[in-house]
PDB file of N, CA, C and O in Angstrom:
ATOM      1  N   MET A   1      23.950  16.595 -11.685  1.00  0.00           N
ATOM      2  CA  MET A   1      24.788  15.598 -12.336  1.00  0.00           C
ATOM      3  C   MET A   1      24.750  14.321 -11.505  1.00  0.00           C
ATOM      4  O   MET A   1      25.044  14.349 -10.310  1.00  0.00           O
ATOM      5  N   SER A   2      24.395  13.217 -12.120  1.00  0.00           N
ATOM      6  CA  SER A   2      24.369  11.956 -11.397  1.00  0.00           C
ATOM      7  C   SER A   2      25.502  11.069 -11.878  1.00  0.00           C
ATOM      8  O   SER A   2      26.012  11.210 -12.990  1.00  0.00           O
ATOM      9  N   ARG A   3      25.872  10.166 -11.012  1.00  0.00           N
ATOM     10  CA  ARG A   3      26.928   9.233 -11.377  1.00  0.00           C
ATOM     11  C   ARG A   3      26.538   7.865 -10.861  1.00  0.00           C
ATOM     12  O   ARG A   3      25.676   7.747  -9.991  1.00  0.00           O
ATOM     13  N   GLU A   4      27.160   6.844 -11.387  1.00  0.00           N
ATOM     14  CA  GLU A   4      26.873   5.500 -10.925  1.00  0.00           C
ATOM     15  C   GLU A   4      27.638   5.210  -9.644  1.00  0.00           C
ATOM     16  O   GLU A   4      28.708   5.764  -9.391  1.00  0.00           O
ATOM     17  N   MET A   5      27.062   4.333  -8.853  1.00  0.00           N
ATOM     18  CA  MET A   5      27.680   3.945  -7.593  1.00  0.00           C
ATOM     19  C   MET A   5      28.865   3.021  -7.878  1.00  0.00           C
ATOM     20  O   MET A   5      28.800   2.172  -8.767  1.00  0.00           O
ATOM     21  N   THR A   6      29.938   3.195  -7.120  1.00  0.00           N
ATOM     22  CA  THR A   6      31.094   2.312  -7.282  1.00  0.00           C
ATOM     23  C   THR A   6      30.803   0.979  -6.591  1.00  0.00           C
ATOM     24  O   THR A   6      29.867   0.877  -5.797  1.00  0.00           O
ATOM     25  N   GLU A   7      31.600  -0.032  -6.894  1.00  0.00           N
ATOM     26  CA  GLU A   7      31.445  -1.341  -6.250  1.00  0.00           C
ATOM     27  C   GLU A   7      31.612  -1.222  -4.736  1.00  0.00           C
ATOM     28  O   GLU A   7      30.891  -1.865  -3.973  1.00  0.00           O
ATOM     29  N   GLU A   8      32.565  -0.396  -4.309  1.00  0.00           N
ATOM     30  CA  GLU A   8      32.799  -0.217  -2.877  1.00  0.00           C
ATOM     31  C   GLU A   8      31.588   0.414  -2.197  1.00  0.00           C
ATOM     32  O   GLU A   8      31.184  -0.009  -1.114  1.00  0.00           O
ATOM     33  N   GLU A   9      31.015   1.424  -2.839  1.00  0.00           N
ATOM     34  CA  GLU A   9      29.819   2.068  -2.284  1.00  0.00           C
ATOM     35  C   GLU A   9      28.652   1.084  -2.223  1.00  0.00           C
ATOM     36  O   GLU A   9      27.918   1.037  -1.236  1.00  0.00           O
ATOM     37  N   ALA A  10      28.493   0.307  -3.280  1.00  0.00           N
ATOM     38  CA  ALA A  10      27.408  -0.671  -3.313  1.00  0.00           C
ATOM     39  C   ALA A  10      27.580  -1.705  -2.208  1.00  0.00           C
ATOM     40  O   ALA A  10      26.611  -2.058  -1.536  1.00  0.00           O
ATOM     41  N   GLU A  11      28.786  -2.189  -2.016  1.00  0.00           N
ATOM     42  CA  GLU A  11      29.044  -3.160  -0.951  1.00  0.00           C
ATOM     43  C   GLU A  11      28.792  -2.542   0.421  1.00  0.00           C
ATOM     44  O   GLU A  11      28.215  -3.182   1.300  1.00  0.00           O
ATOM     45  N   TYR A  12      29.230  -1.288   0.602  1.00  0.00           N
ATOM     46  CA  TYR A  12      29.002  -0.603   1.885  1.00  0.00           C
ATOM     47  C   TYR A  12      27.520  -0.509   2.188  1.00  0.00           C
ATOM     48  O   TYR A  12      27.088  -0.880   3.280  1.00  0.00           O
ATOM     49  N   TRP A  13      26.716  -0.010   1.221  1.00  0.00           N
ATOM     50  CA  TRP A  13      25.279   0.168   1.456  1.00  0.00           C
ATOM     51  C   TRP A  13      24.556  -1.163   1.585  1.00  0.00           C
ATOM     52  O   TRP A  13      23.600  -1.276   2.352  1.00  0.00           O
ATOM     53  N   ASP A  14      25.002  -2.177   0.842  1.00  0.00           N
ATOM     54  CA  ASP A  14      24.410  -3.500   0.985  1.00  0.00           C
ATOM     55  C   ASP A  14      24.623  -4.023   2.402  1.00  0.00           C
ATOM     56  O   ASP A  14      23.688  -4.515   3.034  1.00  0.00           O
ATOM     57  N   LYS A  15      25.845  -3.917   2.894  1.00  0.00           N
ATOM     58  CA  LYS A  15      26.152  -4.371   4.257  1.00  0.00           C
ATOM     59  C   LYS A  15      25.402  -3.529   5.286  1.00  0.00           C
ATOM     60  O   LYS A  15      24.865  -4.063   6.257  1.00  0.00           O
ATOM     61  N   TYR A  16      25.366  -2.223   5.075  1.00  0.00           N
ATOM     62  CA  TYR A  16      24.714  -1.331   6.027  1.00  0.00           C
ATOM     63  C   TYR A  16      23.231  -1.677   6.183  1.00  0.00           C
ATOM     64  O   TYR A  16      22.741  -1.845   7.299  1.00  0.00           O
ATOM     65  N   TYR A  17      22.523  -1.783   5.056  1.00  0.00           N
ATOM     66  CA  TYR A  17      21.082  -2.040   5.136  1.00  0.00           C
ATOM     67  C   TYR A  17      20.755  -3.493   5.480  1.00  0.00           C
ATOM     68  O   TYR A  17      19.658  -3.784   5.956  1.00  0.00           O
ATOM     69  N   THR A  18      21.696  -4.404   5.243  1.00  0.00           N
ATOM     70  CA  THR A  18      21.488  -5.780   5.695  1.00  0.00           C
ATOM     71  C   THR A  18      21.567  -5.846   7.216  1.00  0.00           C
ATOM     72  O   THR A  18      20.807  -6.577   7.851  1.00  0.00           O
ATOM     73  N   GLU A  19      22.482  -5.088   7.793  1.00  0.00           N
ATOM     74  CA  GLU A  19      22.665  -5.101   9.248  1.00  0.00           C
ATOM     75  C   GLU A  19      21.772  -4.097   9.976  1.00  0.00           C
ATOM     76  O   GLU A  19      21.542  -4.248  11.176  1.00  0.00           O
ATOM     77  N   ASN A  20      21.272  -3.097   9.294  1.00  0.00           N
ATOM     78  CA  ASN A  20      20.452  -2.047   9.908  1.00  0.00           C
ATOM     79  C   ASN A  20      19.136  -1.895   9.148  1.00  0.00           C
ATOM     80  O   ASN A  20      18.940  -0.944   8.391  1.00  0.00           O
ATOM     81  N   THR A  21      18.259  -2.837   9.364  1.00  0.00           N
ATOM     82  CA  THR A  21      16.974  -2.798   8.672  1.00  0.00           C
ATOM     83  C   THR A  21      16.224  -1.533   9.057  1.00  0.00           C
ATOM     84  O   THR A  21      16.085  -1.243  10.246  1.00  0.00           O
ATOM     85  N   PRO A  22      15.735  -0.769   8.076  1.00  0.00           N
ATOM     86  CA  PRO A  22      14.981   0.449   8.401  1.00  0.00           C
ATOM     87  C   PRO A  22      13.740   0.115   9.226  1.00  0.00           C
ATOM     88  O   PRO A  22      13.036  -0.852   8.936  1.00  0.00           O
ATOM     89  N   GLN A  23      13.483   0.907  10.234  1.00  0.00           N
ATOM     90  CA  GLN A  23      12.319   0.730  11.093  1.00  0.00           C
ATOM     91  C   GLN A  23      11.271   1.767  10.724  1.00  0.00           C
ATOM     92  O   GLN A  23      11.596   2.911  10.410  1.00  0.00           O
ATOM     93  N   THR A  24      10.032   1.361  10.765  1.00  0.00           N
ATOM     94  CA  THR A  24       8.956   2.290  10.490  1.00  0.00           C
ATOM     95  C   THR A  24       8.198   2.582  11.771  1.00  0.00           C
ATOM     96  O   THR A  24       8.173   1.771  12.696  1.00  0.00           O
ATOM     97  N   ASP A  25       7.589   3.737  11.809  1.00  0.00           N
ATOM     98  CA  ASP A  25       6.787   4.145  12.951  1.00  0.00           C
ATOM     99  C   ASP A  25       5.423   4.558  12.430  1.00  0.00           C
ATOM    100  O   ASP A  25       5.281   5.636  11.853  1.00  0.00           O
ATOM    101  N   PRO A  26       4.410   3.711  12.627  1.00  0.00           N
ATOM    102  CA  PRO A  26       3.087   4.021  12.064  1.00  0.00           C
ATOM    103  C   PRO A  26       2.429   5.255  12.667  1.00  0.00           C
ATOM    104  O   PRO A  26       1.428   5.741  12.140  1.00  0.00           O
ATOM    105  N   THR A  27       2.974   5.765  13.757  1.00  0.00           N
ATOM    106  CA  THR A  27       2.391   6.964  14.367  1.00  0.00           C
ATOM    107  C   THR A  27       2.903   8.241  13.719  1.00  0.00           C
ATOM    108  O   THR A  27       2.363   9.318  13.969  1.00  0.00           O
ATOM    109  N   ARG A  28       3.937   8.135  12.890  1.00  0.00           N
ATOM    110  CA  ARG A  28       4.505   9.321  12.236  1.00  0.00           C
ATOM    111  C   ARG A  28       4.258   9.244  10.740  1.00  0.00           C
ATOM    112  O   ARG A  28       4.490   8.199  10.130  1.00  0.00           O
ATOM    113  N   PRO A  29       3.794  10.324  10.142  1.00  0.00           N
ATOM    114  CA  PRO A  29       3.573  10.293   8.695  1.00  0.00           C
ATOM    115  C   PRO A  29       4.897  10.291   7.942  1.00  0.00           C
ATOM    116  O   PRO A  29       5.872  10.912   8.366  1.00  0.00           O
ATOM    117  N   GLY A  30       4.914   9.591   6.832  1.00  0.00           N
ATOM    118  CA  GLY A  30       6.116   9.539   6.012  1.00  0.00           C
ATOM    119  C   GLY A  30       5.827  10.040   4.619  1.00  0.00           C
ATOM    120  O   GLY A  30       4.791  10.656   4.371  1.00  0.00           O
ATOM    121  N   VAL A  31       6.734   9.779   3.722  1.00  0.00           N
ATOM    122  CA  VAL A  31       6.607  10.257   2.349  1.00  0.00           C
ATOM    123  C   VAL A  31       5.340   9.699   1.700  1.00  0.00           C
ATOM    124  O   VAL A  31       4.641  10.417   0.984  1.00  0.00           O
ATOM    125  N   PHE A  32       5.045   8.424   1.947  1.00  0.00           N
ATOM    126  CA  PHE A  32       3.909   7.784   1.291  1.00  0.00           C
ATOM    127  C   PHE A  32       2.680   7.700   2.193  1.00  0.00           C
ATOM    128  O   PHE A  32       1.656   7.144   1.796  1.00  0.00           O
ATOM    129  N   ALA A  33       2.775   8.240   3.384  1.00  0.00           N
ATOM    130  CA  ALA A  33       1.644   8.172   4.316  1.00  0.00           C
ATOM    131  C   ALA A  33       0.904   9.502   4.325  1.00  0.00           C
ATOM    132  O   ALA A  33       1.510  10.573   4.291  1.00  0.00           O
ATOM    133  N   ARG A  34      -0.382   9.410   4.372  1.00  0.00           N
ATOM    134  CA  ARG A  34      -1.205  10.614   4.467  1.00  0.00           C
ATOM    135  C   ARG A  34      -2.132  10.421   5.645  1.00  0.00           C
ATOM    136  O   ARG A  34      -2.796   9.393   5.770  1.00  0.00           O
ATOM    137  N   ARG A  35      -2.170  11.403   6.489  1.00  0.00           N
ATOM    138  CA  ARG A  35      -3.074  11.337   7.622  1.00  0.00           C
ATOM    139  C   ARG A  35      -4.348  12.074   7.255  1.00  0.00           C
ATOM    140  O   ARG A  35      -4.424  13.297   7.366  1.00  0.00           O
ATOM    141  N   LYS A  36      -5.319  11.344   6.831  1.00  0.00           N
ATOM    142  CA  LYS A  36      -6.586  11.952   6.483  1.00  0.00           C
ATOM    143  C   LYS A  36      -7.680  11.101   7.096  1.00  0.00           C
ATOM    144  O   LYS A  36      -7.874   9.946   6.719  1.00  0.00           O
ATOM    145  N   ALA A  37      -8.380  11.680   8.034  1.00  0.00           N
ATOM    146  CA  ALA A  37      -9.464  10.950   8.669  1.00  0.00           C
ATOM    147  C   ALA A  37     -10.526  10.565   7.660  1.00  0.00           C
ATOM    148  O   ALA A  37     -11.238   9.580   7.851  1.00  0.00           O
ATOM    149  N   ALA A  38     -10.638  11.332   6.590  1.00  0.00           N
ATOM    150  CA  ALA A  38     -11.655  11.056   5.581  1.00  0.00           C
ATOM    151  C   ALA A  38     -11.399   9.732   4.871  1.00  0.00           C
ATOM    152  O   ALA A  38     -12.313   9.191   4.248  1.00  0.00           O
ATOM    153  N   ARG A  39     -10.211   9.208   4.947  1.00  0.00           N
ATOM    154  CA  ARG A  39      -9.913   7.943   4.278  1.00  0.00           C
ATOM    155  C   ARG A  39     -10.448   6.749   5.052  1.00  0.00           C
ATOM    156  O   ARG A  39     -10.533   5.649   4.505  1.00  0.00           O
ATOM    157  N   MET A  40     -10.807   6.945   6.306  1.00  0.00           N
ATOM    158  CA  MET A  40     -11.387   5.871   7.096  1.00  0.00           C
ATOM    159  C   MET A  40     -12.894   5.878   6.874  1.00  0.00           C
ATOM    160  O   MET A  40     -13.558   6.894   7.077  1.00  0.00           O
ATOM    161  N   VAL A  41     -13.414   4.751   6.463  1.00  0.00           N
ATOM    162  CA  VAL A  41     -14.849   4.649   6.259  1.00  0.00           C
ATOM    163  C   VAL A  41     -15.369   3.420   6.986  1.00  0.00           C
ATOM    164  O   VAL A  41     -14.666   2.420   7.134  1.00  0.00           O
ATOM    165  N   GLU A  42     -16.577   3.511   7.425  1.00  0.00           N
ATOM    166  CA  GLU A  42     -17.217   2.385   8.078  1.00  0.00           C
ATOM    167  C   GLU A  42     -18.225   1.807   7.102  1.00  0.00           C
ATOM    168  O   GLU A  42     -18.998   2.542   6.487  1.00  0.00           O
ATOM    169  N   LEU A  43     -18.216   0.488   6.961  1.00  0.00           N
ATOM    170  CA  LEU A  43     -19.111  -0.157   6.013  1.00  0.00           C
ATOM    171  C   LEU A  43     -20.369  -0.653   6.708  1.00  0.00           C
ATOM    172  O   LEU A  43     -20.345  -1.051   7.873  1.00  0.00           O
ATOM    173  N   ASP A  44     -21.455  -0.618   5.969  1.00  0.00           N
ATOM    174  CA  ASP A  44     -22.670  -1.234   6.480  1.00  0.00           C
ATOM    175  C   ASP A  44     -22.523  -2.750   6.327  1.00  0.00           C
ATOM    176  O   ASP A  44     -21.616  -3.219   5.639  1.00  0.00           O
ATOM    177  N   ASN A  45     -23.397  -3.502   6.956  1.00  0.00           N
ATOM    178  CA  ASN A  45     -23.284  -4.965   6.938  1.00  0.00           C
ATOM    179  C   ASN A  45     -23.384  -5.548   5.531  1.00  0.00           C
ATOM    180  O   ASN A  45     -22.664  -6.491   5.204  1.00  0.00           O
ATOM    181  N   LEU A  46     -24.250  -5.010   4.707  1.00  0.00           N
ATOM    182  CA  LEU A  46     -24.402  -5.517   3.351  1.00  0.00           C
ATOM    183  C   LEU A  46     -23.093  -5.369   2.572  1.00  0.00           C
ATOM    184  O   LEU A  46     -22.650  -6.310   1.913  1.00  0.00           O
ATOM    185  N   SER A  47     -22.482  -4.194   2.649  1.00  0.00           N
ATOM    186  CA  SER A  47     -21.229  -3.947   1.926  1.00  0.00           C
ATOM    187  C   SER A  47     -20.102  -4.820   2.462  1.00  0.00           C
ATOM    188  O   SER A  47     -19.318  -5.369   1.688  1.00  0.00           O
ATOM    189  N   ALA A  48     -20.019  -4.950   3.783  1.00  0.00           N
ATOM    190  CA  ALA A  48     -18.975  -5.779   4.389  1.00  0.00           C
ATOM    191  C   ALA A  48     -19.149  -7.240   3.990  1.00  0.00           C
ATOM    192  O   ALA A  48     -18.169  -7.914   3.674  1.00  0.00           O
ATOM    193  N   ASP A  49     -20.375  -7.731   4.002  1.00  0.00           N
ATOM    194  CA  ASP A  49     -20.644  -9.115   3.600  1.00  0.00           C
ATOM    195  C   ASP A  49     -20.300  -9.330   2.129  1.00  0.00           C
ATOM    196  O   ASP A  49     -19.737 -10.361   1.762  1.00  0.00           O
ATOM    197  N   TYR A  50     -20.641  -8.352   1.290  1.00  0.00           N
ATOM    198  CA  TYR A  50     -20.329  -8.445  -0.135  1.00  0.00           C
ATOM    199  C   TYR A  50     -18.815  -8.549  -0.343  1.00  0.00           C
ATOM    200  O   TYR A  50     -18.341  -9.406  -1.090  1.00  0.00           O
ATOM    201  N   LEU A  51     -18.067  -7.674   0.319  1.00  0.00           N
ATOM    202  CA  LEU A  51     -16.606  -7.686   0.164  1.00  0.00           C
ATOM    203  C   LEU A  51     -16.015  -8.999   0.668  1.00  0.00           C
ATOM    204  O   LEU A  51     -15.105  -9.547   0.046  1.00  0.00           O
ATOM    205  N   LEU A  52     -16.520  -9.505   1.779  1.00  0.00           N
ATOM    206  CA  LEU A  52     -16.015 -10.762   2.321  1.00  0.00           C
ATOM    207  C   LEU A  52     -16.302 -11.918   1.357  1.00  0.00           C
ATOM    208  O   LEU A  52     -15.435 -12.756   1.112  1.00  0.00           O
ATOM    209  N   THR A  53     -17.511 -11.955   0.817  1.00  0.00           N
ATOM    210  CA  THR A  53     -17.869 -13.008  -0.128  1.00  0.00           C
ATOM    211  C   THR A  53     -17.015 -12.926  -1.386  1.00  0.00           C
ATOM    212  O   THR A  53     -16.525 -13.941  -1.881  1.00  0.00           O
ATOM    213  N   LYS A  54     -16.839 -11.713  -1.898  1.00  0.00           N
ATOM    214  CA  LYS A  54     -16.023 -11.499  -3.099  1.00  0.00           C
ATOM    215  C   LYS A  54     -14.558 -11.874  -2.827  1.00  0.00           C
ATOM    216  O   LYS A  54     -13.898 -12.462  -3.683  1.00  0.00           O
ATOM    217  N   PHE A  55     -14.058 -11.534  -1.638  1.00  0.00           N
ATOM    218  CA  PHE A  55     -12.688 -11.877  -1.244  1.00  0.00           C
ATOM    219  C   PHE A  55     -12.504 -13.389  -1.245  1.00  0.00           C
ATOM    220  O   PHE A  55     -11.510 -13.897  -1.763  1.00  0.00           O
ATOM    221  N   GLN A  56     -13.461 -14.106  -0.667  1.00  0.00           N
ATOM    222  CA  GLN A  56     -13.363 -15.564  -0.601  1.00  0.00           C
ATOM    223  C   GLN A  56     -13.434 -16.195  -1.986  1.00  0.00           C
ATOM    224  O   GLN A  56     -12.786 -17.210  -2.242  1.00  0.00           O
ATOM    225  N   ALA A  57     -14.214 -15.601  -2.875  1.00  0.00           N
ATOM    226  CA  ALA A  57     -14.371 -16.159  -4.222  1.00  0.00           C
ATOM    227  C   ALA A  57     -13.189 -15.848  -5.130  1.00  0.00           C
ATOM    228  O   ALA A  57     -12.853 -16.650  -6.000  1.00  0.00           O
ATOM    229  N   THR A  58     -12.551 -14.688  -4.939  1.00  0.00           N
ATOM    230  CA  THR A  58     -11.517 -14.249  -5.880  1.00  0.00           C
ATOM    231  C   THR A  58     -10.111 -14.208  -5.295  1.00  0.00           C
ATOM    232  O   THR A  58      -9.133 -14.095  -6.035  1.00  0.00           O
ATOM    233  N   ASN A  59     -10.002 -14.301  -3.971  1.00  0.00           N
ATOM    234  CA  ASN A  59      -8.712 -14.144  -3.275  1.00  0.00           C
ATOM    235  C   ASN A  59      -8.104 -12.764  -3.484  1.00  0.00           C
ATOM    236  O   ASN A  59      -6.894 -12.587  -3.338  1.00  0.00           O
ATOM    237  N   LYS A  60      -8.941 -11.782  -3.828  1.00  0.00           N
ATOM    238  CA  LYS A  60      -8.492 -10.398  -3.923  1.00  0.00           C
ATOM    239  C   LYS A  60      -8.761  -9.718  -2.592  1.00  0.00           C
ATOM    240  O   LYS A  60      -9.761 -10.002  -1.931  1.00  0.00           O
ATOM    241  N   LEU A  61      -7.878  -8.830  -2.206  1.00  0.00           N
ATOM    242  CA  LEU A  61      -8.085  -8.066  -0.981  1.00  0.00           C
ATOM    243  C   LEU A  61      -9.270  -7.119  -1.160  1.00  0.00           C
ATOM    244  O   LEU A  61      -9.570  -6.704  -2.280  1.00  0.00           O
ATOM    245  N   PRO A  62      -9.946  -6.775  -0.055  1.00  0.00           N
ATOM    246  CA  PRO A  62     -11.058  -5.829  -0.162  1.00  0.00           C
ATOM    247  C   PRO A  62     -10.662  -4.527  -0.866  1.00  0.00           C
ATOM    248  O   PRO A  62     -11.454  -3.973  -1.628  1.00  0.00           O
ATOM    249  N   THR A  63      -9.446  -4.037  -0.619  1.00  0.00           N
ATOM    250  CA  THR A  63      -9.024  -2.806  -1.293  1.00  0.00           C
ATOM    251  C   THR A  63      -8.909  -3.007  -2.798  1.00  0.00           C
ATOM    252  O   THR A  63      -9.199  -2.090  -3.567  1.00  0.00           O
ATOM    253  N   GLU A  64      -8.488  -4.201  -3.230  1.00  0.00           N
ATOM    254  CA  GLU A  64      -8.405  -4.488  -4.662  1.00  0.00           C
ATOM    255  C   GLU A  64      -9.808  -4.563  -5.273  1.00  0.00           C
ATOM    256  O   GLU A  64     -10.034  -4.092  -6.388  1.00  0.00           O
ATOM    257  N   ILE A  65     -10.739  -5.154  -4.537  1.00  0.00           N
ATOM    258  CA  ILE A  65     -12.119  -5.260  -5.021  1.00  0.00           C
ATOM    259  C   ILE A  65     -12.715  -3.861  -5.167  1.00  0.00           C
ATOM    260  O   ILE A  65     -13.340  -3.551  -6.181  1.00  0.00           O
ATOM    261  N   ILE A  66     -12.521  -3.027  -4.160  1.00  0.00           N
ATOM    262  CA  ILE A  66     -13.044  -1.657  -4.207  1.00  0.00           C
ATOM    263  C   ILE A  66     -12.400  -0.893  -5.359  1.00  0.00           C
ATOM    264  O   ILE A  66     -13.082  -0.165  -6.080  1.00  0.00           O
ATOM    265  N   HIS A  67     -11.092  -1.057  -5.532  1.00  0.00           N
ATOM    266  CA  HIS A  67     -10.385  -0.393  -6.631  1.00  0.00           C
ATOM    267  C   HIS A  67     -11.002  -0.781  -7.975  1.00  0.00           C
ATOM    268  O   HIS A  67     -11.269   0.081  -8.811  1.00  0.00           O
ATOM    269  N   ASP A  68     -11.227  -2.085  -8.178  1.00  0.00           N
ATOM    270  CA  ASP A  68     -11.830  -2.557  -9.427  1.00  0.00           C
ATOM    271  C   ASP A  68     -13.212  -1.947  -9.628  1.00  0.00           C
ATOM    272  O   ASP A  68     -13.562  -1.552 -10.740  1.00  0.00           O
ATOM    273  N   MET A  69     -14.005  -1.869  -8.547  1.00  0.00           N
ATOM    274  CA  MET A  69     -15.352  -1.309  -8.634  1.00  0.00           C
ATOM    275  C   MET A  69     -15.307   0.167  -9.012  1.00  0.00           C
ATOM    276  O   MET A  69     -16.108   0.627  -9.826  1.00  0.00           O
ATOM    277  N   VAL A  70     -14.372   0.906  -8.423  1.00  0.00           N
ATOM    278  CA  VAL A  70     -14.244   2.337  -8.717  1.00  0.00           C
ATOM    279  C   VAL A  70     -13.811   2.538 -10.167  1.00  0.00           C
ATOM    280  O   VAL A  70     -14.356   3.391 -10.867  1.00  0.00           O
ATOM    281  N   CYS A  71     -12.835   1.755 -10.617  1.00  0.00           N
ATOM    282  CA  CYS A  71     -12.380   1.870 -12.015  1.00  0.00           C
ATOM    283  C   CYS A  71     -13.517   1.561 -12.979  1.00  0.00           C
ATOM    284  O   CYS A  71     -13.677   2.246 -13.989  1.00  0.00           O
ATOM    285  N   HIS A  72     -14.310   0.533 -12.677  1.00  0.00           N
ATOM    286  CA  HIS A  72     -15.442   0.177 -13.521  1.00  0.00           C
ATOM    287  C   HIS A  72     -16.463   1.314 -13.557  1.00  0.00           C
ATOM    288  O   HIS A  72     -16.985   1.657 -14.618  1.00  0.00           O
ATOM    289  N   GLU A  73     -16.739   1.885 -12.407  1.00  0.00           N
ATOM    290  CA  GLU A  73     -17.705   2.979 -12.314  1.00  0.00           C
ATOM    291  C   GLU A  73     -17.212   4.206 -13.102  1.00  0.00           C
ATOM    292  O   GLU A  73     -17.987   4.859 -13.801  1.00  0.00           O
ATOM    293  N   MET A  74     -15.922   4.505 -12.978  1.00  0.00           N
ATOM    294  CA  MET A  74     -15.371   5.659 -13.685  1.00  0.00           C
ATOM    295  C   MET A  74     -15.379   5.450 -15.194  1.00  0.00           C
ATOM    296  O   MET A  74     -15.624   6.385 -15.957  1.00  0.00           O
ATOM    297  N   ALA A  75     -15.113   4.230 -15.615  1.00  0.00           N
ATOM    298  CA  ALA A  75     -15.113   3.935 -17.053  1.00  0.00           C
ATOM    299  C   ALA A  75     -16.513   4.063 -17.647  1.00  0.00           C
ATOM    300  O   ALA A  75     -16.674   4.435 -18.810  1.00  0.00           O
ATOM    301  N   ALA A  76     -17.514   3.752 -16.841  1.00  0.00           N
ATOM    302  CA  ALA A  76     -18.895   3.826 -17.312  1.00  0.00           C
ATOM    303  C   ALA A  76     -19.422   5.255 -17.330  1.00  0.00           C
ATOM    304  O   ALA A  76     -20.426   5.541 -17.982  1.00  0.00           O
ATOM    305  N   ALA A  77     -18.751   6.148 -16.620  1.00  0.00           N
ATOM    306  CA  ALA A  77     -19.237   7.541 -16.523  1.00  0.00           C
ATOM    307  C   ALA A  77     -18.973   8.329 -17.783  1.00  0.00           C
ATOM    308  O   ALA A  77     -19.321   9.508 -17.858  1.00  0.00           O
TER     309      ALA A  77
END
């Protein structure tokens, strides 16, 4: 059973998180973090140059460019 937060509760949590910003620790895995060495890849010079050129032309991050390429490849399959 869920209920809505009262005004007092909302004010308390607003003040609490305004004064106590959550700290993250990149050395510890969290809910959205996955420690998988397989996710680290090294690029050859051609691929790195391509991503850099594409980044400069489109202002998209390399991860966004790779994502678009993967989606395009999957759609063509």
